ZAPA-758973 format. One record per residue: y, x, z of N, C-alpha, C, CB in turn; residue number from 1; residue in three letters. Coordinates in nm, 2 decimals. Glycine has a CB too. Layout:
<recs>
Y, X, Z, Y, X, Z, Y, X, Z, Y, X, Z, NUM, ala
...
</recs>
This chain:
<recs>
-0.79, 2.46, -1.37, -0.86, 2.53, -1.25, -0.81, 2.56, -1.16, -0.89, 2.64, -1.28, 1, met
-0.85, 2.48, -1.02, -0.79, 2.53, -0.85, -0.83, 2.68, -0.84, -0.88, 2.43, -0.69, 2, tyr
-0.77, 2.71, -0.74, -0.72, 2.89, -0.69, -0.74, 2.85, -0.56, -0.54, 2.98, -0.72, 3, asp
-0.77, 2.69, -0.47, -0.79, 2.75, -0.34, -0.84, 2.60, -0.30, -0.64, 2.83, -0.26, 4, ser
-0.89, 2.54, -0.16, -0.93, 2.44, -0.13, -0.85, 2.43, 0.00, -1.06, 2.43, -0.13, 5, ile
-0.80, 2.33, 0.02, -0.75, 2.29, 0.19, -0.82, 2.17, 0.20, -0.57, 2.26, 0.23, 6, ile
-0.87, 2.18, 0.33, -0.97, 2.06, 0.39, -0.88, 2.01, 0.50, -1.14, 2.10, 0.46, 7, phe
-0.91, 1.87, 0.50, -0.88, 1.80, 0.65, -1.00, 1.82, 0.73, -0.84, 1.62, 0.64, 8, asp
-0.98, 1.82, 0.86, -1.11, 1.81, 0.95, -1.16, 1.72, 1.00, -1.11, 1.88, 1.04, 9, met
-1.12, 1.61, 1.07, -1.20, 1.50, 1.12, -1.25, 1.39, 1.01, -1.13, 1.43, 1.23, 10, asp
-1.38, 1.40, 1.00, -1.45, 1.31, 0.87, -1.48, 1.40, 0.75, -1.35, 1.18, 0.81, 11, gly
-1.41, 1.49, 0.76, -1.47, 1.60, 0.62, -1.52, 1.73, 0.65, -1.36, 1.65, 0.52, 12, thr
-1.47, 1.80, 0.73, -1.52, 1.94, 0.80, -1.66, 1.84, 0.94, -1.32, 2.06, 0.91, 13, ile
-1.61, 1.82, 1.02, -1.71, 1.77, 1.13, -1.65, 1.62, 1.19, -1.71, 1.90, 1.26, 14, trp
-1.74, 1.53, 1.26, -1.71, 1.42, 1.32, -1.74, 1.46, 1.51, -1.81, 1.30, 1.23, 15, asp
-1.58, 1.47, 1.57, -1.58, 1.52, 1.70, -1.61, 1.37, 1.77, -1.42, 1.60, 1.73, 16, ser
-1.62, 1.23, 1.72, -1.57, 1.11, 1.78, -1.57, 1.07, 1.93, -1.63, 1.03, 1.72, 17, thr
-1.79, 1.10, 1.85, -1.87, 1.07, 2.04, -1.80, 1.16, 2.11, -2.06, 1.10, 2.07, 18, glu
-1.76, 1.30, 2.13, -1.72, 1.43, 2.20, -1.63, 1.38, 2.24, -1.70, 1.56, 2.14, 19, glu
-1.54, 1.33, 2.18, -1.38, 1.30, 2.18, -1.40, 1.18, 2.32, -1.30, 1.22, 2.00, 20, val
-1.49, 1.06, 2.25, -1.45, 0.96, 2.35, -1.50, 0.98, 2.49, -1.50, 0.84, 2.31, 21, ala
-1.59, 1.07, 2.51, -1.69, 1.11, 2.61, -1.53, 1.18, 2.76, -1.83, 1.27, 2.51, 22, ile
-1.47, 1.26, 2.64, -1.34, 1.32, 2.70, -1.25, 1.24, 2.73, -1.29, 1.40, 2.63, 23, ala
-1.24, 1.13, 2.68, -1.11, 1.05, 2.67, -1.16, 0.96, 2.82, -1.09, 0.94, 2.50, 24, phe
-1.26, 0.92, 2.79, -1.31, 0.83, 2.91, -1.29, 0.89, 3.06, -1.48, 0.81, 2.89, 25, arg
-1.35, 1.02, 3.03, -1.33, 1.10, 3.17, -1.17, 1.15, 3.21, -1.44, 1.24, 3.17, 26, lys
-1.10, 1.16, 3.16, -0.93, 1.20, 3.20, -0.90, 0.99, 3.25, -0.79, 1.29, 2.99, 27, val
-0.94, 0.93, 3.14, -0.90, 0.78, 3.18, -0.94, 0.75, 3.31, -0.97, 0.66, 3.09, 28, val
-1.05, 0.76, 3.35, -1.07, 0.68, 3.46, -1.07, 0.80, 3.57, -1.19, 0.58, 3.45, 29, arg
-1.05, 0.90, 3.56, -0.96, 1.00, 3.67, -0.85, 1.01, 3.72, -0.94, 1.09, 3.63, 30, glu
-0.76, 0.97, 3.58, -0.62, 0.97, 3.61, -0.53, 0.85, 3.55, -0.56, 1.11, 3.56, 31, lys
-0.60, 0.78, 3.52, -0.56, 0.66, 3.47, -0.60, 0.53, 3.47, -0.56, 0.67, 3.38, 32, tyr
-0.62, 0.52, 3.57, -0.72, 0.37, 3.59, -0.63, 0.22, 3.55, -0.79, 0.35, 3.79, 33, pro
-0.50, 0.24, 3.53, -0.44, 0.15, 3.51, -0.50, 0.13, 3.31, -0.27, 0.18, 3.56, 34, glu
-0.50, 0.21, 3.26, -0.55, 0.23, 3.12, -0.72, 0.10, 3.17, -0.59, 0.45, 3.06, 35, ile
-0.72, -0.02, 3.09, -0.88, -0.09, 3.06, -0.90, -0.09, 2.97, -0.93, -0.21, 3.09, 36, thr
-0.84, -0.02, 2.85, -0.91, -0.04, 2.67, -1.03, 0.03, 2.62, -0.80, 0.03, 2.56, 37, asp
-1.12, 0.00, 2.61, -1.25, 0.03, 2.55, -1.22, 0.16, 2.45, -1.33, -0.11, 2.47, 38, glu
-1.30, 0.30, 2.52, -1.30, 0.39, 2.43, -1.40, 0.47, 2.38, -1.24, 0.44, 2.46, 39, ile
-1.44, 0.44, 2.27, -1.59, 0.46, 2.17, -1.54, 0.50, 2.04, -1.69, 0.30, 2.15, 40, thr
-1.68, 0.61, 1.99, -1.65, 0.71, 1.87, -1.61, 0.60, 1.77, -1.78, 0.82, 1.81, 41, ala
-1.67, 0.50, 1.79, -1.61, 0.40, 1.64, -1.48, 0.36, 1.68, -1.70, 0.24, 1.60, 42, asp
-1.42, 0.27, 1.76, -1.28, 0.31, 1.78, -1.22, 0.43, 1.70, -1.27, 0.33, 1.92, 43, ile
-1.22, 0.54, 1.74, -1.20, 0.66, 1.74, -1.21, 0.74, 1.61, -1.27, 0.70, 1.82, 44, leu
-1.27, 0.71, 1.53, -1.31, 0.67, 1.38, -1.22, 0.62, 1.31, -1.41, 0.59, 1.36, 45, lys
-1.16, 0.47, 1.36, -1.07, 0.39, 1.26, -0.92, 0.47, 1.31, -1.06, 0.17, 1.29, 46, gly
-0.92, 0.55, 1.38, -0.77, 0.61, 1.45, -0.70, 0.76, 1.37, -0.80, 0.67, 1.65, 47, leu
-0.88, 0.80, 1.39, -0.85, 0.96, 1.36, -0.77, 0.95, 1.23, -1.00, 1.06, 1.33, 48, phe
-0.67, 1.05, 1.22, -0.61, 1.11, 1.07, -0.50, 1.08, 1.11, -0.65, 1.06, 0.92, 49, gly
-0.46, 1.00, 1.22, -0.33, 0.93, 1.21, -0.26, 1.03, 1.32, -0.34, 0.74, 1.24, 50, gln
-0.09, 1.03, 1.30, -0.05, 1.13, 1.45, -0.05, 1.10, 1.54, 0.07, 1.17, 1.48, 51, leu
-0.03, 1.15, 1.62, -0.14, 1.19, 1.78, -0.08, 1.05, 1.87, -0.08, 1.39, 1.90, 52, leu
0.09, 0.99, 1.86, 0.15, 0.89, 1.90, 0.11, 0.79, 1.86, 0.26, 0.90, 1.89, 53, asp
0.10, 0.80, 1.74, 0.04, 0.62, 1.68, -0.09, 0.62, 1.70, 0.06, 0.56, 1.50, 54, asp
-0.18, 0.70, 1.77, -0.35, 0.71, 1.82, -0.31, 0.66, 1.93, -0.45, 0.86, 1.84, 55, ile
-0.18, 0.67, 2.03, -0.18, 0.65, 2.16, -0.19, 0.55, 2.21, -0.11, 0.68, 2.19, 56, ala
-0.04, 0.49, 2.07, 0.02, 0.36, 2.06, -0.11, 0.21, 2.04, 0.13, 0.38, 1.92, 57, val
-0.20, 0.28, 1.94, -0.30, 0.21, 1.92, -0.44, 0.18, 2.01, -0.33, 0.25, 1.81, 58, lys
-0.49, 0.29, 2.03, -0.58, 0.29, 2.18, -0.51, 0.22, 2.30, -0.61, 0.47, 2.25, 59, leu
-0.45, 0.24, 2.37, -0.42, 0.26, 2.45, -0.32, 0.11, 2.53, -0.38, 0.38, 2.42, 60, phe
-0.36, -0.01, 2.48, -0.29, -0.12, 2.41, -0.29, -0.15, 2.58, -0.37, -0.23, 2.27, 61, lys
-0.32, -0.13, 2.62, -0.33, -0.23, 2.80, -0.22, -0.17, 2.89, -0.51, -0.22, 2.91, 62, ser
-0.16, -0.06, 2.83, -0.05, 0.03, 2.92, 0.09, 0.02, 2.83, -0.09, 0.22, 2.93, 63, val
0.23, 0.05, 2.92, 0.34, 0.07, 2.84, 0.33, 0.18, 2.70, 0.44, 0.12, 2.94, 64, pro
0.43, 0.17, 2.63, 0.43, 0.34, 2.50, 0.42, 0.48, 2.57, 0.61, 0.36, 2.40, 65, glu
0.51, 0.44, 2.69, 0.55, 0.58, 2.78, 0.41, 0.62, 2.83, 0.67, 0.55, 2.94, 66, glu
0.33, 0.52, 2.86, 0.20, 0.58, 2.96, 0.09, 0.62, 2.86, 0.13, 0.45, 3.08, 67, lys
0.10, 0.54, 2.78, 0.01, 0.60, 2.65, 0.02, 0.68, 2.61, 0.00, 0.55, 2.55, 68, ala
0.19, 0.75, 2.56, 0.18, 0.91, 2.56, 0.16, 0.99, 2.63, 0.25, 0.96, 2.53, 69, leu
0.18, 0.97, 2.78, 0.16, 1.08, 2.86, -0.01, 1.08, 2.90, 0.27, 1.07, 3.00, 70, glu
-0.08, 0.95, 2.88, -0.22, 0.95, 2.92, -0.31, 1.05, 2.79, -0.27, 0.78, 2.94, 71, ala
-0.24, 1.02, 2.66, -0.26, 1.09, 2.54, -0.29, 1.24, 2.55, -0.13, 1.07, 2.47, 72, ile
-0.13, 1.29, 2.60, -0.16, 1.44, 2.57, -0.24, 1.51, 2.73, 0.03, 1.51, 2.52, 73, lys
-0.26, 1.44, 2.85, -0.35, 1.47, 2.89, -0.51, 1.45, 2.85, -0.32, 1.42, 2.98, 74, asp
-0.56, 1.34, 2.79, -0.65, 1.35, 2.72, -0.71, 1.44, 2.63, -0.65, 1.30, 2.69, 75, cys
-0.61, 1.47, 2.50, -0.61, 1.58, 2.41, -0.60, 1.72, 2.47, -0.52, 1.56, 2.32, 76, thr
-0.59, 1.76, 2.63, -0.59, 1.90, 2.63, -0.70, 1.90, 2.66, -0.51, 1.99, 2.71, 77, glu
-0.76, 1.76, 2.76, -0.91, 1.82, 2.80, -1.05, 1.76, 2.73, -0.94, 1.79, 2.97, 78, tyr
-1.00, 1.74, 2.60, -1.05, 1.71, 2.49, -1.07, 1.87, 2.44, -0.95, 1.59, 2.39, 79, glu
-0.97, 1.95, 2.38, -1.00, 2.08, 2.35, -1.11, 2.16, 2.42, -0.90, 2.15, 2.35, 80, asn
-1.06, 2.19, 2.60, -1.17, 2.22, 2.68, -1.32, 2.18, 2.64, -1.14, 2.16, 2.81, 81, glu
-1.32, 2.06, 2.63, -1.42, 2.02, 2.64, -1.54, 2.01, 2.47, -1.38, 1.91, 2.72, 82, tyr
-1.45, 2.01, 2.41, -1.50, 2.04, 2.26, -1.52, 2.20, 2.19, -1.40, 1.96, 2.17, 83, leu
-1.48, 2.30, 2.29, -1.48, 2.44, 2.28, -1.60, 2.49, 2.32, -1.38, 2.50, 2.36, 84, ala
-1.64, 2.37, 2.44, -1.81, 2.40, 2.47, -1.93, 2.31, 2.45, -1.82, 2.41, 2.61, 85, glu
-1.86, 2.18, 2.36, -1.96, 2.11, 2.36, -2.00, 2.10, 2.18, -1.91, 1.98, 2.44, 86, his
-1.86, 2.16, 2.16, -1.86, 2.13, 1.97, -1.88, 1.98, 1.93, -2.02, 2.22, 1.88, 87, asn
-1.83, 1.94, 1.77, -1.85, 1.82, 1.76, -2.02, 1.86, 1.67, -1.70, 1.74, 1.68, 88, gly
-2.00, 1.74, 1.58, -2.12, 1.78, 1.47, -2.10, 1.80, 1.35, -2.20, 1.70, 1.46, 89, lys
-2.08, 1.91, 1.30, -2.01, 1.94, 1.21, -2.13, 1.87, 1.06, -1.96, 2.12, 1.24, 90, ile
-2.09, 1.81, 0.93, -2.15, 1.81, 0.88, -2.25, 1.83, 0.83, -2.12, 1.81, 0.88, 91, tyr
-2.38, 1.82, 0.79, -2.53, 1.89, 0.69, -2.44, 1.88, 0.55, -2.73, 1.76, 0.68, 92, gln
-2.47, 2.06, 0.57, -2.42, 2.14, 0.47, -2.34, 2.16, 0.44, -2.45, 2.13, 0.40, 93, gly
-2.21, 2.13, 0.54, -2.11, 2.23, 0.52, -2.07, 2.38, 0.53, -2.04, 2.19, 0.56, 94, leu
-2.14, 2.45, 0.64, -2.16, 2.57, 0.66, -2.20, 2.64, 0.49, -2.26, 2.58, 0.79, 95, glu
-2.31, 2.57, 0.47, -2.32, 2.68, 0.31, -2.25, 2.62, 0.24, -2.46, 2.70, 0.21, 96, glu
-2.20, 2.51, 0.23, -2.05, 2.48, 0.12, -1.96, 2.56, 0.19, -1.98, 2.30, 0.11, 97, thr
-1.94, 2.61, 0.28, -1.74, 2.73, 0.25, -1.83, 2.85, 0.27, -1.54, 2.73, 0.41, 98, val
-1.96, 2.91, 0.29, -1.99, 2.98, 0.26, -2.01, 3.05, 0.11, -2.04, 2.95, 0.32, 99, lys
-2.05, 2.94, 0.01, -2.06, 2.97, -0.12, -1.89, 2.93, -0.17, -2.21, 2.88, -0.21, 100, glu
-1.84, 2.87, -0.13, -1.70, 2.80, -0.22, -1.56, 2.92, -0.19, -1.65, 2.59, -0.13, 101, leu
-1.62, 3.00, -0.04, -1.55, 3.14, -0.05, -1.59, 3.23, -0.07, -1.50, 3.18, 0.04, 102, tyr
-1.66, 3.24, -0.19, -1.70, 3.34, -0.27, -1.59, 3.32, -0.36, -1.84, 3.32, -0.33, 103, lys
-1.53, 3.24, -0.38, -1.44, 3.21, -0.52, -1.32, 3.14, -0.51, -1.51, 3.11, -0.61, 104, lys
-1.30, 3.09, -0.35, -1.17, 3.00, -0.34, -1.08, 3.05, -0.19, -1.23, 2.81, -0.31, 105, tyr
-0.97, 3.08, -0.22, -0.91, 3.10, -0.07, -0.91, 2.96, -0.05, -0.74, 3.18, -0.04, 106, lys
-0.97, 2.95, 0.13, -1.00, 2.80, 0.21, -0.87, 2.85, 0.34, -1.23, 2.76, 0.27, 107, leu
-0.86, 2.71, 0.32, -0.73, 2.62, 0.44, -0.79, 2.52, 0.52, -0.60, 2.53, 0.37, 108, phe
-0.71, 2.51, 0.65, -0.75, 2.35, 0.67, -0.56, 2.34, 0.77, -0.95, 2.32, 0.81, 109, ile
-0.56, 2.18, 0.65, -0.44, 2.05, 0.73, -0.50, 1.99, 0.79, -0.35, 1.94, 0.65, 110, val
-0.49, 1.94, 0.94, -0.51, 1.82, 1.03, -0.41, 1.78, 1.10, -0.60, 1.82, 1.12, 111, ser
-0.40, 1.68, 1.09, -0.30, 1.59, 1.17, -0.37, 1.55, 1.32, -0.27, 1.45, 1.08, 112, asn
-0.32, 1.71, 1.38, -0.41, 1.69, 1.54, -0.31, 1.76, 1.60, -0.57, 1.76, 1.56, 113, cys
-0.35, 1.82, 1.76, -0.26, 1.87, 1.87, -0.27, 1.97, 1.84, -0.26, 1.85, 1.99, 114, gln
-0.22, 2.02, 1.95, -0.21, 2.23, 1.92, -0.34, 2.25, 2.01, 0.00, 2.36, 2.01, 115, glu
-0.41, 2.35, 1.96, -0.55, 2.36, 2.01, -0.65, 2.31, 1.97, -0.57, 2.34, 2.10, 116, gly
-0.62, 2.20, 1.88, -0.75, 2.18, 1.84, -0.88, 2.20, 1.73, -0.74, 2.11, 1.85, 117, tyr
-0.80, 2.27, 1.62, -0.84, 2.38, 1.50, -0.89, 2.52, 1.62, -0.66, 2.44, 1.35, 118, ile
-0.82, 2.53, 1.67, -0.87, 2.66, 1.76, -0.96, 2.63, 1.85, -0.76, 2.72, 1.83, 119, gln
-1.02, 2.54, 1.89, -1.13, 2.48, 1.92, -1.26, 2.44, 1.87, -1.09, 2.41, 1.95, 120, cys
-1.26, 2.39, 1.76, -1.32, 2.41, 1.67, -1.40, 2.55, 1.63, -1.25, 2.38, 1.59, 121, phe
-1.27, 2.63, 1.61, -1.32, 2.80, 1.59, -1.38, 2.87, 1.71, -1.19, 2.90, 1.57, 122, phe
-1.35, 2.83, 1.81, -1.45, 2.87, 1.90, -1.58, 2.85, 1.96, -1.42, 2.86, 1.95, 123, lys
-1.56, 2.68, 1.93, -1.75, 2.64, 1.95, -1.84, 2.68, 1.86, -1.80, 2.49, 1.95, 124, ala
-1.73, 2.74, 1.64, -1.81, 2.77, 1.52, -1.73, 2.87, 1.48, -1.82, 2.66, 1.42, 125, asn
-1.78, 3.02, 1.62, -1.68, 3.14, 1.52, -1.72, 3.19, 1.43, -1.63, 3.26, 1.56, 126, pro
-1.86, 3.15, 1.39, -1.95, 3.19, 1.26, -1.82, 3.16, 1.14, -2.12, 3.08, 1.23, 127, his
-1.75, 3.06, 1.16, -1.75, 2.99, 1.07, -1.56, 3.03, 1.02, -1.82, 2.83, 1.12, 128, leu
-1.51, 3.09, 1.12, -1.35, 3.09, 1.15, -1.32, 3.24, 1.01, -1.32, 3.15, 1.37, 129, glu
-1.39, 3.33, 0.99, -1.37, 3.40, 0.91, -1.33, 3.35, 0.77, -1.47, 3.45, 0.91, 130, lys
-1.43, 3.24, 0.72, -1.43, 3.17, 0.60, -1.27, 3.12, 0.55, -1.53, 3.05, 0.63, 131, tyr
-1.15, 3.09, 0.66, -1.05, 3.01, 0.64, -0.93, 3.12, 0.67, -1.07, 2.87, 0.74, 132, phe
-0.85, 3.13, 0.56, -0.73, 3.19, 0.56, -0.61, 3.15, 0.67, -0.68, 3.17, 0.45, 133, ile
-0.59, 3.07, 0.64, -0.44, 2.97, 0.74, -0.53, 2.87, 0.73, -0.24, 2.92, 0.66, 134, asp
-0.38, 2.77, 0.82, -0.42, 2.65, 0.90, -0.31, 2.59, 0.97, -0.53, 2.68, 0.99, 135, tyr
-0.27, 2.44, 0.92, -0.14, 2.40, 1.01, -0.12, 2.24, 1.04, 0.00, 2.46, 0.94, 136, glu
-0.09, 2.21, 1.12, -0.08, 2.08, 1.23, 0.01, 2.06, 1.30, -0.17, 2.07, 1.31, 137, tyr
0.03, 1.90, 1.30, 0.16, 1.89, 1.35, 0.18, 1.90, 1.51, 0.21, 1.76, 1.30, 138, pro
0.09, 1.92, 1.56, 0.10, 1.99, 1.69, 0.16, 2.10, 1.68, -0.02, 2.02, 1.76, 139, gly
0.19, 2.23, 1.61, 0.22, 2.36, 1.57, 0.37, 2.32, 1.54, 0.12, 2.42, 1.45, 140, arg
0.35, 2.26, 1.42, 0.44, 2.24, 1.29, 0.59, 2.15, 1.32, 0.34, 2.15, 1.18, 141, ser
0.54, 2.03, 1.39, 0.62, 1.91, 1.43, 0.64, 1.84, 1.29, 0.76, 1.96, 1.50, 142, gly
0.54, 1.89, 1.20, 0.56, 1.78, 1.07, 0.45, 1.71, 1.02, 0.61, 1.84, 0.95, 143, lys
0.48, 1.63, 0.94, 0.40, 1.52, 0.88, 0.26, 1.61, 0.77, 0.54, 1.41, 0.76, 144, ala
0.17, 1.50, 0.74, 0.04, 1.56, 0.69, 0.12, 1.63, 0.54, -0.11, 1.42, 0.67, 145, lys
0.16, 1.62, 0.47, 0.20, 1.65, 0.30, 0.33, 1.78, 0.35, 0.29, 1.46, 0.19, 146, ala
0.41, 1.75, 0.42, 0.50, 1.89, 0.50, 0.40, 1.98, 0.50, 0.56, 1.87, 0.66, 147, asp
0.30, 1.93, 0.58, 0.23, 2.07, 0.65, 0.11, 2.12, 0.54, 0.15, 2.03, 0.82, 148, asn
0.10, 2.06, 0.43, 0.02, 2.08, 0.28, 0.10, 2.14, 0.22, -0.03, 1.94, 0.19, 149, ile
0.25, 2.13, 0.20, 0.34, 2.22, 0.11, 0.37, 2.34, 0.24, 0.51, 2.13, 0.04, 150, arg
0.36, 2.34, 0.35, 0.39, 2.44, 0.39, 0.28, 2.62, 0.38, 0.41, 2.38, 0.53, 151, met
0.14, 2.55, 0.40, 0.07, 2.66, 0.35, 0.01, 2.61, 0.21, -0.05, 2.71, 0.45, 152, val
0.02, 2.58, 0.14, 0.08, 2.62, -0.02, 0.17, 2.73, -0.05, 0.17, 2.51, -0.07, 153, val
0.30, 2.71, 0.01, 0.39, 2.79, -0.02, 0.41, 2.94, 0.08, 0.49, 2.71, -0.03, 154, glu
0.35, 2.94, 0.18, 0.32, 3.05, 0.27, 0.17, 3.11, 0.21, 0.32, 2.99, 0.45, 155, arg
0.11, 3.07, 0.14, 0.02, 3.16, 0.10, 0.01, 3.16, -0.06, -0.12, 3.15, 0.17, 156, asn
0.13, 3.13, -0.10, 0.18, 3.15, -0.28, 0.03, 3.09, -0.33, 0.23, 3.36, -0.36, 157, asn
0.02, 2.98, -0.31, -0.13, 2.90, -0.41, -0.06, 2.83, -0.54, -0.23, 2.74, -0.31, 158, leu
-0.13, 2.90, -0.64, -0.07, 2.80, -0.74, -0.13, 2.68, -0.79, -0.06, 2.85, -0.84, 159, glu
-0.27, 2.67, -0.75, -0.35, 2.54, -0.83, -0.45, 2.52, -0.71, -0.43, 2.59, -1.00, 160, asn
-0.41, 2.39, -0.57, -0.49, 2.41, -0.46, -0.51, 2.26, -0.48, -0.42, 2.48, -0.31, 161, pro
-0.62, 2.20, -0.43, -0.65, 2.04, -0.37, -0.69, 2.08, -0.24, -0.78, 1.95, -0.44, 162, val
-0.69, 1.94, -0.22, -0.69, 1.89, -0.08, -0.79, 1.78, -0.08, -0.53, 1.84, -0.03, 163, tyr
-0.87, 1.79, 0.03, -1.03, 1.74, 0.05, -1.01, 1.65, 0.23, -1.17, 1.94, 0.05, 164, val
-1.02, 1.53, 0.21, -0.98, 1.45, 0.31, -1.10, 1.34, 0.26, -0.80, 1.40, 0.31, 165, gly
-1.05, 1.25, 0.39, -1.12, 1.12, 0.37, -1.08, 1.01, 0.42, -1.23, 1.13, 0.40, 166, asp
-0.95, 1.01, 0.43, -0.88, 0.90, 0.48, -0.74, 0.83, 0.36, -0.83, 0.96, 0.63, 167, thr
-0.70, 0.74, 0.36, -0.62, 0.68, 0.26, -0.46, 0.79, 0.32, -0.62, 0.46, 0.29, 168, ala
-0.51, 0.79, 0.44, -0.37, 0.89, 0.46, -0.34, 1.00, 0.40, -0.35, 0.95, 0.57, 169, gly
-0.51, 1.05, 0.44, -0.47, 1.21, 0.35, -0.44, 1.23, 0.21, -0.58, 1.30, 0.35, 170, asp
-0.49, 1.08, 0.11, -0.44, 1.05, -0.02, -0.34, 1.08, -0.05, -0.44, 0.94, -0.05, 171, ala
-0.29, 0.97, 0.06, -0.14, 0.99, 0.03, -0.03, 1.09, 0.08, -0.09, 0.87, 0.06, 172, lys
-0.05, 1.20, 0.13, -0.01, 1.30, 0.20, 0.00, 1.40, 0.13, -0.07, 1.33, 0.31, 173, ala
-0.16, 1.39, 0.02, -0.14, 1.53, -0.12, -0.12, 1.50, -0.24, -0.25, 1.63, -0.15, 174, ala
-0.10, 1.35, -0.22, 0.03, 1.34, -0.35, 0.16, 1.34, -0.33, 0.04, 1.22, -0.41, 175, lys
0.23, 1.31, -0.24, 0.35, 1.33, -0.19, 0.36, 1.51, -0.19, 0.37, 1.23, -0.05, 176, lys
0.30, 1.59, -0.14, 0.30, 1.74, -0.16, 0.28, 1.76, -0.30, 0.20, 1.81, -0.09, 177, ala
0.22, 1.73, -0.39, 0.19, 1.72, -0.53, 0.05, 1.82, -0.56, 0.33, 1.75, -0.62, 178, gly
-0.07, 1.75, -0.44, -0.18, 1.85, -0.48, -0.31, 1.67, -0.54, -0.25, 2.00, -0.27, 179, val
-0.34, 1.75, -0.59, -0.50, 1.67, -0.61, -0.59, 1.65, -0.52, -0.59, 1.74, -0.70, 180, pro
-0.62, 1.54, -0.51, -0.70, 1.53, -0.37, -0.85, 1.46, -0.47, -0.60, 1.39, -0.20, 181, phe
-0.97, 1.53, -0.36, -1.08, 1.47, -0.36, -1.12, 1.43, -0.26, -1.15, 1.52, -0.40, 182, ile
-1.15, 1.30, -0.25, -1.21, 1.20, -0.19, -1.36, 1.24, -0.06, -1.24, 1.12, -0.33, 183, tyr
-1.33, 1.28, 0.05, -1.48, 1.32, 0.12, -1.51, 1.17, 0.15, -1.48, 1.44, 0.27, 184, ala
-1.61, 1.07, 0.07, -1.66, 0.95, 0.07, -1.72, 0.94, 0.21, -1.75, 0.93, -0.06, 185, arg
-1.78, 1.03, 0.28, -1.90, 1.04, 0.37, -1.84, 0.99, 0.50, -1.96, 1.18, 0.39, 186, tyr
-1.67, 1.01, 0.51, -1.63, 1.02, 0.65, -1.59, 0.88, 0.71, -1.50, 1.13, 0.65, 187, gly
-1.46, 0.91, 0.75, -1.39, 0.76, 0.85, -1.34, 0.64, 0.72, -1.19, 0.82, 0.97, 188, phe
-1.30, 0.70, 0.64, -1.20, 0.63, 0.63, -1.25, 0.54, 0.43, -1.03, 0.77, 0.66, 189, gly
-1.19, 0.45, 0.37, -1.21, 0.38, 0.29, -1.04, 0.39, 0.17, -1.26, 0.25, 0.38, 190, asp
-1.09, 0.47, 0.07, -0.97, 0.53, -0.03, -0.94, 0.46, -0.13, -1.00, 0.67, -0.09, 191, val
-0.87, 0.47, -0.22, -0.88, 0.37, -0.39, -0.82, 0.44, -0.46, -0.80, 0.22, -0.41, 192, lys
-0.76, 0.56, -0.42, -0.70, 0.65, -0.54, -0.74, 0.76, -0.51, -0.54, 0.65, -0.57, 193, glu
-0.77, 0.86, -0.56, -0.85, 1.02, -0.58, -0.88, 1.05, -0.72, -0.99, 1.03, -0.50, 194, tyr
-0.86, 1.20, -0.72, -0.87, 1.25, -0.82, -1.06, 1.25, -0.86, -0.78, 1.37, -0.79, 195, asp
-1.09, 1.30, -0.73, -1.24, 1.28, -0.73, -1.31, 1.27, -0.67, -1.29, 1.32, -0.76, 196, asp
-1.40, 1.24, -0.62, -1.51, 1.21, -0.48, -1.64, 1.24, -0.46, -1.53, 1.08, -0.47, 197, val
-1.64, 1.30, -0.35, -1.80, 1.36, -0.30, -1.83, 1.28, -0.19, -1.81, 1.53, -0.24, 198, ile
-2.00, 1.27, -0.17, -2.03, 1.18, -0.12, -2.09, 1.32, 0.02, -2.12, 1.06, -0.22, 199, asp
-2.12, 1.39, 0.00, -2.19, 1.49, 0.07, -2.07, 1.67, 0.07, -2.38, 1.49, -0.03, 200, ser
-2.06, 1.77, 0.17, -2.00, 1.84, 0.15, -2.08, 1.92, 0.00, -1.97, 1.90, 0.29, 201, pro
-2.17, 1.98, 0.04, -2.22, 2.02, -0.07, -2.22, 1.97, -0.20, -2.32, 2.05, -0.05, 202, lys
-2.22, 1.86, -0.25, -2.13, 1.83, -0.36, -2.05, 1.90, -0.45, -2.05, 1.76, -0.33, 203, glu
-1.91, 1.96, -0.33, -1.80, 2.02, -0.33, -1.89, 2.19, -0.46, -1.72, 2.05, -0.12, 204, leu
-1.96, 2.22, -0.43, -2.02, 2.32, -0.50, -2.06, 2.33, -0.66, -2.12, 2.33, -0.43, 205, ile
-2.13, 2.20, -0.67, -2.16, 2.13, -0.82, -2.00, 2.15, -0.88, -2.22, 1.92, -0.81, 206, asn
-1.89, 2.04, -0.81, -1.81, 2.04, -0.88, -1.71, 2.15, -0.88, -1.77, 1.94, -0.87, 207, lys
-1.72, 2.22, -0.78, -1.61, 2.33, -0.83, -1.64, 2.49, -0.85, -1.51, 2.33, -0.72, 208, leu
-1.80, 2.49, -0.84, -1.85, 2.65, -0.88, -1.93, 2.62, -1.03, -1.98, 2.72, -0.74, 209, met
</recs>
């Protein structure tokens, strides 16, 4: 029996790709005219979940790596501001699910994101922050997802956590961290190996409560 649930963000809790694409396009248009790559929500869905530097190189192919890394830093800084004001699209049933799971489980977030990203989610959705005890991400720790999962497990003395995510990278990180993995099939990725699967957030209630 699990004692805690660690959630991924993008493709699991919310879909912010449309809003992020808007923010990125604005920054590129105003500061980086040499970047000619298309930036859409669908393109971002194929990249989200990876480390930020990897996203930069794959997204901004029209410029050298150094320029791509510079641009992604500016883009994500504005992204945080934009999302805090405009919010992403929280998956249907997520809020109800979190409220119900909170009665029995300790809840956490581990995401491959930059500094301020999880915080902007809570700024846009302050009513949800109280349900999550702790969170970690490479923008703060400088570590990969598996290490961040371990950090959350260790500093909160979790004995039987489970990780909920939507990509093969999430599954790999959970396995490396020694944590069971529930595949959020409604998200962005295509995962072949998992311990359990859900097609909506609310399915977690039936499976875990």
